C-alpha positions, 0 to 999 in steps of 0.5 A: 060303333066300335069303329067310330070308338077305335077311329078316335083312339087310335087319333089320340094315340097318333097324335100322343106318340108323334105320329101324326100332326096335331091340327094347326101343327106345322111340320119340322121344315116350316117350323125350321124355315120360320125360325131362320126367318126370324133370325135374319130378321132379328140379325137385320134389326140388330145391324140397322141398330148398330149403323144407326148408334154408329152413325149418332156417334160419328156425327158427335165430335170428340170434344173436350175442354179445360178451364185455364184459369180466371181473373180477380172476379168484380161485382159485375163481371169474371173474365174465364180462360179456358181451352176446347179440345175439337175437330179443326173444321168443327163447330162446338158450343160451350156453357160457361158459368160463375159461381158465388160462394155458396155455389149458386149461379150468378152468371151464364154465358153460351160461346160458340167456337168455329173452324180453326187452324188447330184441334186446340183452341183457347178462348177467354171470355167475360161473364157478366154477373149478378153478384161478386163470383168466387169461381167459374167453369165450362159447365160442357161443350158440344159439337154444333151440326151443320 
């Protein structure tokens, strides 16, 4: 009986003071290998995400637009003149709108600008309106894939 108690006590003391590993515990070498493997996986995941995000940014062209002006509106239309800065070989799609005095949209049009000789393209478009507009603007332009 004394021997079983001594073994149990010795096992508890060995485990408490690190002389043996508890059952299921990893050795320091196994723990280090696991940490290295997890680090490598995290690094690969970060590199994969960066490549994915970077390819999406590279696929998007740098596109900007600027309103040059618009004609005196009639009760049914306004003509907007604007310019777009884009990749000369690329195609962009721009949404333009006409607004009434209370800032409600009274006309909308989507315009596509294809490849050009220069990176700045000026365009004049007529926007049909439901009522007299007091202003017109470019809502935004984006590169068209493909």
